[in-house]
MIVO-816633 format. One record per atom (N, C-alpha, C): residue number from 1; residue in three letters; chain; atom name; x, y, z. Coordinates in steps of 0.02 Angstrom, whole numbers, always signed. Layout:
<atoms>
ATOM_NUM_ALA_A_CA_X_Y_Z
...
</atoms>
This chain:
<atoms>
ATOM_1_MET_A_N_+124_-308_+527
ATOM_1_MET_A_CA_+75_-361_+516
ATOM_1_MET_A_C_+81_-385_+444
ATOM_2_ALA_A_N_+85_-450_+434
ATOM_2_ALA_A_CA_+88_-478_+366
ATOM_2_ALA_A_C_+20_-469_+332
ATOM_3_GLU_A_N_+21_-443_+271
ATOM_3_GLU_A_CA_-40_-431_+233
ATOM_3_GLU_A_C_-44_-472_+169
ATOM_4_ALA_A_N_+13_-495_+144
ATOM_4_ALA_A_CA_+14_-533_+81
ATOM_4_ALA_A_C_+67_-587_+85
ATOM_5_HIS_A_N_+51_-645_+58
ATOM_5_HIS_A_CA_+97_-702_+58
ATOM_5_HIS_A_C_+103_-732_-12
ATOM_6_ALA_A_N_+162_-756_-29
ATOM_6_ALA_A_CA_+173_-793_-91
ATOM_6_ALA_A_C_+144_-863_-82
ATOM_7_PRO_A_N_+134_-899_-136
ATOM_7_PRO_A_CA_+107_-967_-130
ATOM_7_PRO_A_C_+148_-1012_-83
ATOM_8_ASP_A_N_+214_-998_-77
ATOM_8_ASP_A_CA_+256_-1039_-32
ATOM_8_ASP_A_C_+255_-1014_+40
ATOM_9_GLY_A_N_+215_-963_+55
ATOM_9_GLY_A_CA_+210_-937_+123
ATOM_9_GLY_A_C_+254_-878_+139
ATOM_10_LEU_A_N_+299_-860_+94
ATOM_10_LEU_A_CA_+343_-804_+105
ATOM_10_LEU_A_C_+302_-740_+111
ATOM_11_VAL_A_N_+317_-699_+161
ATOM_11_VAL_A_CA_+282_-636_+170
ATOM_11_VAL_A_C_+305_-588_+115
ATOM_12_GLU_A_N_+257_-561_+79
ATOM_12_GLU_A_CA_+272_-514_+24
ATOM_12_GLU_A_C_+240_-446_+34
ATOM_13_GLY_A_N_+202_-438_+86
ATOM_13_GLY_A_CA_+172_-373_+100
ATOM_13_GLY_A_C_+163_-364_+175
ATOM_14_VAL_A_N_+182_-305_+201
ATOM_14_VAL_A_CA_+175_-291_+272
ATOM_14_VAL_A_C_+142_-223_+281
ATOM_15_LYS_A_N_+108_-216_+338
ATOM_15_LYS_A_CA_+75_-154_+356
ATOM_15_LYS_A_C_+95_-138_+428
ATOM_16_VAL_A_N_+111_-75_+441
ATOM_16_VAL_A_CA_+128_-54_+509
ATOM_16_VAL_A_C_+63_-33_+544
ATOM_17_MET_A_N_+41_-74_+590
ATOM_17_MET_A_CA_-21_-60_+626
ATOM_17_MET_A_C_-12_+1_+671
ATOM_18_GLY_A_N_-62_+44_+671
ATOM_18_GLY_A_CA_-61_+103_+714
ATOM_18_GLY_A_C_-18_+160_+690
ATOM_19_SER_A_N_+10_+154_+631
ATOM_19_SER_A_CA_+52_+208_+604
ATOM_19_SER_A_C_+9_+269_+588
ATOM_20_PRO_A_N_+33_+329_+604
ATOM_20_PRO_A_CA_-6_+389_+588
ATOM_20_PRO_A_C_-3_+407_+513
ATOM_21_ALA_A_N_+40_+373_+477
ATOM_21_ALA_A_CA_+48_+386_+405
ATOM_21_ALA_A_C_+43_+320_+368
ATOM_22_PHE_A_N_+41_+324_+302
ATOM_22_PHE_A_CA_+39_+264_+260
ATOM_22_PHE_A_C_+104_+225_+272
ATOM_23_ALA_A_N_+98_+164_+294
ATOM_23_ALA_A_CA_+157_+123_+309
ATOM_23_ALA_A_C_+143_+52_+286
ATOM_24_TYR_A_N_+157_+40_+222
ATOM_24_TYR_A_CA_+144_-24_+191
ATOM_24_TYR_A_C_+202_-40_+145
ATOM_25_GLY_A_N_+230_-99_+150
ATOM_25_GLY_A_CA_+285_-119_+107
ATOM_25_GLY_A_C_+268_-182_+69
ATOM_26_VAL_A_N_+288_-184_+6
ATOM_26_VAL_A_CA_+275_-243_-36
ATOM_26_VAL_A_C_+337_-265_-72
ATOM_27_GLN_A_N_+339_-329_-89
ATOM_27_GLN_A_CA_+394_-360_-126
ATOM_27_GLN_A_C_+374_-375_-198
ATOM_28_TRP_A_N_+334_-333_-227
ATOM_28_TRP_A_CA_+314_-342_-297
ATOM_28_TRP_A_C_+297_-273_-325
ATOM_29_HIS_A_N_+277_-269_-386
ATOM_29_HIS_A_CA_+259_-206_-418
ATOM_29_HIS_A_C_+183_-202_-424
ATOM_30_PRO_A_N_+150_-168_-377
ATOM_30_PRO_A_CA_+77_-166_-380
ATOM_30_PRO_A_C_+50_-128_-440
ATOM_31_GLU_A_N_+93_-89_-473
ATOM_31_GLU_A_CA_+70_-53_-533
ATOM_31_GLU_A_C_+67_-100_-594
ATOM_32_TRP_A_N_+98_-157_-591
ATOM_32_TRP_A_CA_+99_-204_-647
ATOM_32_TRP_A_C_+34_-242_-650
ATOM_33_ARG_A_N_-3_-232_-704
ATOM_33_ARG_A_CA_-66_-266_-717
ATOM_33_ARG_A_C_-116_-258_-659
ATOM_34_HIS_A_N_-116_-199_-630
ATOM_34_HIS_A_CA_-160_-187_-573
ATOM_34_HIS_A_C_-234_-194_-591
ATOM_35_GLU_A_N_-250_-183_-655
ATOM_35_GLU_A_CA_-320_-191_-676
ATOM_35_GLU_A_C_-343_-264_-673
ATOM_36_ASP_A_N_-296_-311_-672
ATOM_36_ASP_A_CA_-312_-382_-668
ATOM_36_ASP_A_C_-311_-409_-596
ATOM_37_HIS_A_N_-287_-369_-550
ATOM_37_HIS_A_CA_-278_-391_-481
ATOM_37_HIS_A_C_-308_-340_-433
ATOM_38_PRO_A_N_-368_-353_-407
ATOM_38_PRO_A_CA_-400_-305_-362
ATOM_38_PRO_A_C_-357_-285_-303
ATOM_39_PHE_A_N_-318_-331_-275
ATOM_39_PHE_A_CA_-275_-313_-218
ATOM_39_PHE_A_C_-222_-262_-239
ATOM_40_TYR_A_N_-194_-271_-298
ATOM_40_TYR_A_CA_-144_-222_-323
ATOM_40_TYR_A_C_-177_-154_-331
ATOM_41_GLU_A_N_-236_-153_-361
ATOM_41_GLU_A_CA_-272_-91_-372
ATOM_41_GLU_A_C_-288_-57_-306
ATOM_42_HIS_A_N_-311_-96_-258
ATOM_42_HIS_A_CA_-326_-69_-192
ATOM_42_HIS_A_C_-264_-39_-159
ATOM_43_THR_A_N_-207_-73_-166
ATOM_43_THR_A_CA_-144_-48_-138
ATOM_43_THR_A_C_-126_+19_-170
ATOM_44_LEU_A_N_-131_+24_-235
ATOM_44_LEU_A_CA_-115_+87_-270
ATOM_44_LEU_A_C_-163_+143_-249
ATOM_45_GLN_A_N_-227_+127_-244
ATOM_45_GLN_A_CA_-276_+178_-225
ATOM_45_GLN_A_C_-263_+203_-153
ATOM_46_ALA_A_N_-246_+158_-109
ATOM_46_ALA_A_CA_-231_+178_-40
ATOM_46_ALA_A_C_-169_+222_-37
ATOM_47_PHE_A_N_-119_+206_-76
ATOM_47_PHE_A_CA_-58_+247_-78
ATOM_47_PHE_A_C_-74_+316_-107
ATOM_48_ALA_A_N_-112_+319_-161
ATOM_48_ALA_A_CA_-130_+383_-191
ATOM_48_ALA_A_C_-170_+426_-142
ATOM_49_ALA_A_N_-216_+396_-106
ATOM_49_ALA_A_CA_-256_+433_-56
ATOM_49_ALA_A_C_-211_+460_-1
ATOM_50_ALA_A_N_-162_+420_+21
ATOM_50_ALA_A_CA_-116_+443_+73
ATOM_50_ALA_A_C_-73_+501_+47
ATOM_51_CYS_A_N_-53_+498_-15
ATOM_51_CYS_A_CA_-13_+552_-45
ATOM_51_CYS_A_C_-54_+617_-49
ATOM_52_ARG_A_N_-117_+611_-71
ATOM_52_ARG_A_CA_-160_+670_-74
ATOM_52_ARG_A_C_-170_+700_-4
ATOM_53_LYS_A_N_-183_+658_+45
ATOM_53_LYS_A_CA_-192_+682_+113
ATOM_53_LYS_A_C_-130_+717_+138
ATOM_54_HIS_A_N_-72_+689_+127
ATOM_54_HIS_A_CA_-9_+719_+148
ATOM_54_HIS_A_C_+1_+787_+116
ATOM_55_CYS_A_N_-12_+792_+52
ATOM_55_CYS_A_CA_-3_+856_+16
ATOM_55_CYS_A_C_-51_+909_+44
ATOM_56_LEU_A_N_-113_+890_+57
ATOM_56_LEU_A_CA_-162_+937_+84
ATOM_56_LEU_A_C_-141_+961_+154
ATOM_57_GLU_A_N_-119_+914_+196
ATOM_57_GLU_A_CA_-97_+932_+263
ATOM_57_GLU_A_C_-35_+977_+262
ATOM_58_LYS_A_N_+10_+962_+217
ATOM_58_LYS_A_CA_+72_+1002_+212
ATOM_58_LYS_A_C_+55_+1073_+188
ATOM_59_ALA_A_N_+9_+1078_+140
ATOM_59_ALA_A_CA_-10_+1144_+113
ATOM_59_ALA_A_C_-46_+1186_+166
ATOM_60_ALA_A_N_-83_+1152_+211
ATOM_60_ALA_A_CA_-121_+1187_+262
ATOM_60_ALA_A_C_-77_+1212_+320
ATOM_61_SER_A_N_-18_+1185_+326
ATOM_61_SER_A_CA_+25_+1204_+383
ATOM_61_SER_A_C_+71_+1261_+366
</atoms>
């Protein structure tokens, strides 16, 4: 599913619907000036949360 578009309509972010794991791809650097862009910050926070969850699940198994 397209989640982000450039001003010219080019898809720059996609999300895999129904994925059991974090499945999001972007065509930019969300870490760049993330404090100025709420969407970038949200993307980074979601990725960090998925990483923490993965680590906890792996440690528990």
